[in-house]
N, C-alpha and C positions, 0 to 999 in steps of 0.2 A: 772275360769273367771266368772263373774257375769252372772246369767241367766236374760235376760230382757224380760219382757212380757207387752203389751200394751192392755188395755181393752178399746175398742172404742165403741161408742154409749152409753155411760153411761147416762142414764136420768137425774140423780141427783147424783153428786159426794159424798156428804155428806151421804146420804141414803145408797147408794151403799157401801161406805166405812164402814158403820156400819155393813151392812151384811157381807162383806169381812172380817172384824175384828173379828166378832163373830165366823165365820167358822174357821179362822186361830187360834184363842184362843181355840176354841174347840178340834183342831187337835194337840194342844200343841205347836204351833209355837209362836216365839217370833218376834213382829213386832215394826218397827219403822215407824211413819207416819211423813212426813215432807211437808211444805208447808208455805205460809204466815201466819203470827201470828193470823190475824182475822179469817182465815179459820181454824186454828187449835183451836182456842178459840170456835168457832161454833161447831166443831166436838166434843170437850170435852164436850159442854152441850147436844149435841144430844146423845152421848154415854150413858148419864144418863137418857135418856128419851125415846129412840126410840123403846123400847120394855118394856112393863109393867112387863113382867115375867122373863126376862133375863137381866143380867148385864155383861158388858165387862170390867174386870178390867184394868185400864189404869191411866196414870198420864202425866203431862207435865214434860219436861226435868229440869225445875228449882225446882222441889220437892227435899225433903230430899233424900240424897244419897241411903240410904237403900231402900227407896220407889221407887226409879228410878230403882235400880239393881234388885228388886223383881218383878217390873210390867212386865206382858207379852206384854202389849201395850204401847209403849212411843210415845208422841207427842212432835215432836222436830223441832225447826226452823233451828238448826244448828246440823250438825251430828258429830262434833269432839268429843264431851263428851258422845256418846251413849256406854252403856256397853255391848251390844249385836249387832251382825252383821248378823242376820239370814235373815230376810225379810225387805225390805224398800218399802213403799208405797209413791208415789209422788202426792200430790195434787196441787202443784204449777205449774208455767209456765216456769220455768227455770230448767235446769239440775243441780241437787243437787250436791254440792261439797261434794266428798267422797262417792258417790254411789257405786264406784268400791269395796268398802271393804265388801259389803253385798253379801251373797249368791245368793239371788233372789232380783229382783227389779220390781216393777209393777208400771206402769204409767196408771192414768185413764184419759179418754178422752171423754168429753161431745160431744153434738150435735151443741154446739155453735161454730160458725166460727172462732172467735179468739182463742178458745181453741185448735180448729183442727189444725189451722195454726201453734200455738205454738208447738203442738205435732208432726206435720212434721219436724219442725226444730230439735227437740230433737231426733226424730227417726234417722235423718240423721246423727246427731252427734254421736250416738251410732254406727251406722253401718259403718261410716267412720273409727271408731275405732276398728273394728272388731268383735263387740259383735253380737251373734247369736240371732235374734229377734223371740218372739212368739207373734202371734196376736190373740186376742179373740174378736170378733165382737159380741156384745150383741144383735144386730138387727138380725143377722143370727141365733143365738142361740135360740131366741124366736119364730122363725117362726115355723108352724107345719110341 
């Protein structure tokens, strides 16, 4: 069964995603990031510029098949054609169709009220279906 983890109190989803993806890539994990098209486009641009000395190899799902298959980080609005199913990161407000095919699934939740309300709905969706939930509260992790 898919391991579901929520990362709460994320100050900036895109900046946090870049750091999370850098860490995942460094550990050898293959990650798919899903969300709305404009969010994925902004993340794509940010992955090129967020660190002057580091690059996280990535591509969008519409790239050439061999590029998609070789990419450790894949940005995908739809999950049907994803070539790997190791880790999924959701930047969107909806439950992604097909999340259950992934070994690990990470939801990122900001401090914005609408984002938190949507996350509560997704949390309920997963718990109602029997998924064991993990909670990572960034506000508590940064306290001394």
